[in-house]
MIMI-869735 format. One record per residue (C-alpha): residue number from 1; x, y, z. Coordinates in steps of 0.2 Angstrom, whole numbers. Layout:
BEGIN
<node i="NUM" east="X" north="Y" up="Z"/>
...
//
This chain:
BEGIN
<node i="1" east="-300" north="170" up="101"/>
<node i="2" east="-283" north="179" up="100"/>
<node i="3" east="-269" north="186" up="111"/>
<node i="4" east="-265" north="204" up="105"/>
<node i="5" east="-263" north="214" up="120"/>
<node i="6" east="-251" north="203" up="130"/>
<node i="7" east="-244" north="217" up="141"/>
<node i="8" east="-253" north="227" up="154"/>
<node i="9" east="-258" north="244" up="148"/>
<node i="10" east="-249" north="258" up="158"/>
<node i="11" east="-253" north="276" up="160"/>
<node i="12" east="-249" north="284" up="143"/>
<node i="13" east="-239" north="300" up="140"/>
<node i="14" east="-250" north="315" up="139"/>
<node i="15" east="-245" north="325" up="123"/>
<node i="16" east="-252" north="341" up="115"/>
<node i="17" east="-259" north="339" up="97"/>
<node i="18" east="-242" north="342" up="88"/>
<node i="19" east="-232" north="330" up="99"/>
<node i="20" east="-246" north="317" up="98"/>
<node i="21" east="-247" north="318" up="79"/>
<node i="22" east="-228" north="317" up="78"/>
<node i="23" east="-228" north="301" up="89"/>
<node i="24" east="-239" north="292" up="76"/>
<node i="25" east="-228" north="280" up="64"/>
<node i="26" east="-233" north="279" up="46"/>
<node i="27" east="-244" north="288" up="34"/>
<node i="28" east="-260" north="277" up="39"/>
<node i="29" east="-260" north="283" up="57"/>
<node i="30" east="-256" north="301" up="53"/>
<node i="31" east="-269" north="302" up="39"/>
<node i="32" east="-282" north="294" up="51"/>
<node i="33" east="-278" north="306" up="65"/>
<node i="34" east="-279" north="321" up="52"/>
<node i="35" east="-296" north="315" up="46"/>
<node i="36" east="-303" north="314" up="64"/>
<node i="37" east="-295" north="331" up="69"/>
<node i="38" east="-303" north="339" up="53"/>
<node i="39" east="-320" north="332" up="57"/>
<node i="40" east="-321" north="340" up="74"/>
<node i="41" east="-332" north="356" up="74"/>
<node i="42" east="-322" north="371" up="80"/>
<node i="43" east="-318" north="369" up="98"/>
<node i="44" east="-326" north="352" up="100"/>
<node i="45" east="-316" north="338" up="109"/>
<node i="46" east="-322" north="325" up="96"/>
<node i="47" east="-332" north="324" up="81"/>
<node i="48" east="-350" north="316" up="81"/>
<node i="49" east="-352" north="299" up="73"/>
<node i="50" east="-363" north="308" up="60"/>
<node i="51" east="-347" north="318" up="55"/>
<node i="52" east="-338" north="302" up="50"/>
<node i="53" east="-342" north="296" up="33"/>
<node i="54" east="-331" north="281" up="28"/>
<node i="55" east="-334" north="286" up="10"/>
<node i="56" east="-324" north="302" up="13"/>
<node i="57" east="-310" north="293" up="22"/>
<node i="58" east="-295" north="290" up="10"/>
<node i="59" east="-297" north="273" up="2"/>
<node i="60" east="-280" north="268" up="7"/>
<node i="61" east="-285" north="269" up="26"/>
<node i="62" east="-301" north="259" up="24"/>
<node i="63" east="-294" north="241" up="26"/>
<node i="64" east="-286" north="247" up="43"/>
<node i="65" east="-302" north="255" up="50"/>
<node i="66" east="-314" north="249" up="63"/>
<node i="67" east="-329" north="258" up="72"/>
<node i="68" east="-334" north="251" up="89"/>
<node i="69" east="-351" north="256" up="97"/>
<node i="70" east="-350" north="260" up="116"/>
<node i="71" east="-365" north="250" up="122"/>
<node i="72" east="-377" north="255" up="136"/>
<node i="73" east="-370" north="241" up="147"/>
<node i="74" east="-352" north="248" up="145"/>
<node i="75" east="-348" north="235" up="133"/>
<node i="76" east="-340" north="237" up="115"/>
<node i="77" east="-347" north="230" up="99"/>
<node i="78" east="-338" north="231" up="82"/>
<node i="79" east="-350" north="241" up="70"/>
<node i="80" east="-338" north="240" up="55"/>
<node i="81" east="-321" north="232" up="52"/>
<node i="82" east="-310" north="234" up="37"/>
<node i="83" east="-303" north="220" up="27"/>
<node i="84" east="-286" north="221" up="36"/>
<node i="85" east="-295" north="218" up="53"/>
<node i="86" east="-303" north="202" up="45"/>
<node i="87" east="-285" north="196" up="40"/>
<node i="88" east="-278" north="200" up="57"/>
<node i="89" east="-292" north="191" up="67"/>
<node i="90" east="-295" north="177" up="54"/>
<node i="91" east="-313" north="181" up="53"/>
<node i="92" east="-325" north="196" up="51"/>
<node i="93" east="-328" north="204" up="68"/>
<node i="94" east="-342" north="216" up="62"/>
<node i="95" east="-357" north="214" up="74"/>
<node i="96" east="-347" north="205" up="88"/>
<node i="97" east="-344" north="211" up="105"/>
<node i="98" east="-326" north="213" up="111"/>
<node i="99" east="-327" north="198" up="122"/>
<node i="100" east="-332" north="187" up="107"/>
<node i="101" east="-315" north="193" up="99"/>
<node i="102" east="-303" north="194" up="113"/>
<node i="103" east="-300" north="184" up="129"/>
<node i="104" east="-290" north="184" up="146"/>
<node i="105" east="-277" north="198" up="147"/>
<node i="106" east="-280" north="204" up="129"/>
<node i="107" east="-298" north="207" up="133"/>
<node i="108" east="-294" north="216" up="150"/>
<node i="109" east="-281" north="227" up="142"/>
<node i="110" east="-293" north="232" up="127"/>
<node i="111" east="-307" north="236" up="139"/>
<node i="112" east="-295" north="246" up="150"/>
<node i="113" east="-288" north="256" up="135"/>
<node i="114" east="-306" north="258" up="127"/>
<node i="115" east="-313" north="263" up="144"/>
<node i="116" east="-299" north="277" up="146"/>
<node i="117" east="-304" north="284" up="128"/>
<node i="118" east="-322" north="284" up="134"/>
<node i="119" east="-319" north="292" up="150"/>
<node i="120" east="-307" north="305" up="144"/>
<node i="121" east="-315" north="308" up="127"/>
<node i="122" east="-297" north="309" up="121"/>
<node i="123" east="-287" north="299" up="107"/>
<node i="124" east="-276" north="285" up="113"/>
<node i="125" east="-261" north="278" up="103"/>
<node i="126" east="-252" north="262" up="106"/>
<node i="127" east="-236" north="257" up="97"/>
<node i="128" east="-227" north="241" up="101"/>
<node i="129" east="-211" north="234" up="92"/>
<node i="130" east="-210" north="215" up="94"/>
<node i="131" east="-196" north="203" up="91"/>
<node i="132" east="-200" north="186" up="84"/>
<node i="133" east="-188" north="172" up="89"/>
<node i="134" east="-176" north="186" up="94"/>
<node i="135" east="-177" north="196" up="78"/>
<node i="136" east="-184" north="214" up="78"/>
<node i="137" east="-195" north="221" up="66"/>
<node i="138" east="-214" north="219" up="69"/>
<node i="139" east="-222" north="236" up="72"/>
<node i="140" east="-240" north="235" up="79"/>
<node i="141" east="-250" north="251" up="80"/>
<node i="142" east="-267" north="255" up="86"/>
<node i="143" east="-275" north="272" up="86"/>
<node i="144" east="-292" north="274" up="95"/>
<node i="145" east="-302" north="290" up="92"/>
<node i="146" east="-317" north="296" up="102"/>
<node i="147" east="-334" north="300" up="93"/>
<node i="148" east="-349" north="307" up="102"/>
<node i="149" east="-357" north="323" up="107"/>
<node i="150" east="-361" north="333" up="123"/>
<node i="151" east="-345" north="326" up="130"/>
<node i="152" east="-351" north="308" up="129"/>
<node i="153" east="-342" north="296" up="119"/>
<node i="154" east="-354" north="285" up="109"/>
<node i="155" east="-342" north="277" up="96"/>
<node i="156" east="-323" north="273" up="94"/>
<node i="157" east="-315" north="276" up="77"/>
<node i="158" east="-299" north="265" up="76"/>
<node i="159" east="-285" north="260" up="65"/>
<node i="160" east="-274" north="245" up="67"/>
<node i="161" east="-258" north="242" up="57"/>
<node i="162" east="-246" north="228" up="59"/>
<node i="163" east="-230" north="229" up="48"/>
<node i="164" east="-214" north="219" up="47"/>
<node i="165" east="-199" north="227" up="38"/>
<node i="166" east="-211" north="240" up="31"/>
<node i="167" east="-223" north="227" up="24"/>
<node i="168" east="-240" north="221" up="30"/>
<node i="169" east="-236" north="207" up="41"/>
<node i="170" east="-247" north="192" up="37"/>
<node i="171" east="-242" north="180" up="51"/>
<node i="172" east="-244" north="191" up="66"/>
<node i="173" east="-259" north="180" up="72"/>
<node i="174" east="-250" north="164" up="70"/>
<node i="175" east="-234" north="171" up="78"/>
<node i="176" east="-243" north="178" up="93"/>
<node i="177" east="-253" north="162" up="95"/>
<node i="178" east="-237" north="153" up="97"/>
<node i="179" east="-231" north="166" up="110"/>
<node i="180" east="-216" north="169" up="99"/>
<node i="181" east="-217" north="188" up="101"/>
<node i="182" east="-207" north="198" up="114"/>
<node i="183" east="-210" north="216" up="117"/>
<node i="184" east="-194" north="226" up="112"/>
<node i="185" east="-201" north="244" up="113"/>
<node i="186" east="-218" north="251" up="118"/>
<node i="187" east="-225" north="269" up="117"/>
<node i="188" east="-243" north="274" up="123"/>
<node i="189" east="-249" north="291" up="122"/>
<node i="190" east="-265" north="301" up="125"/>
<node i="191" east="-270" north="318" up="117"/>
<node i="192" east="-273" north="332" up="128"/>
<node i="193" east="-283" north="346" up="121"/>
//
């Protein structure tokens, strides 16, 4: 189990589409958002799961992607997890329920933020800058995008990146496990359509 969401999720800033896209750091998050936005049918709040084809997603994004099924009991199960997700969690989370991957506060915060995406049918973005042993530089980002139809969210398309000094950060799991990370800055945003 891991501890990735150590701070309580607060009410996010509500942003229009331009401001929301501009708040995303890095090409991976913007490209994923642009793909999701282009997949929406004209006027639809979100694309359907059938509108998302991992083979059409830019290959540079695939390691960072995950798809979560919103189960009938209100739980969440990873349907697909890219290779970067496997590296972050130190094992493949495909097919596992969220409570099999996260615990305690991390699980509560993930359930809360996923629940808000399901309830609002709106994208959610979280960006946290961490310090490790007093030194800045770890950028953690999670973009969660709703998929569904008839106003009901059935899946979540997500992207997760962790960088340090603009490079993929390999030791996040270990650092976080040692509780050496301190939050330096945090931004959370939700898209309003």
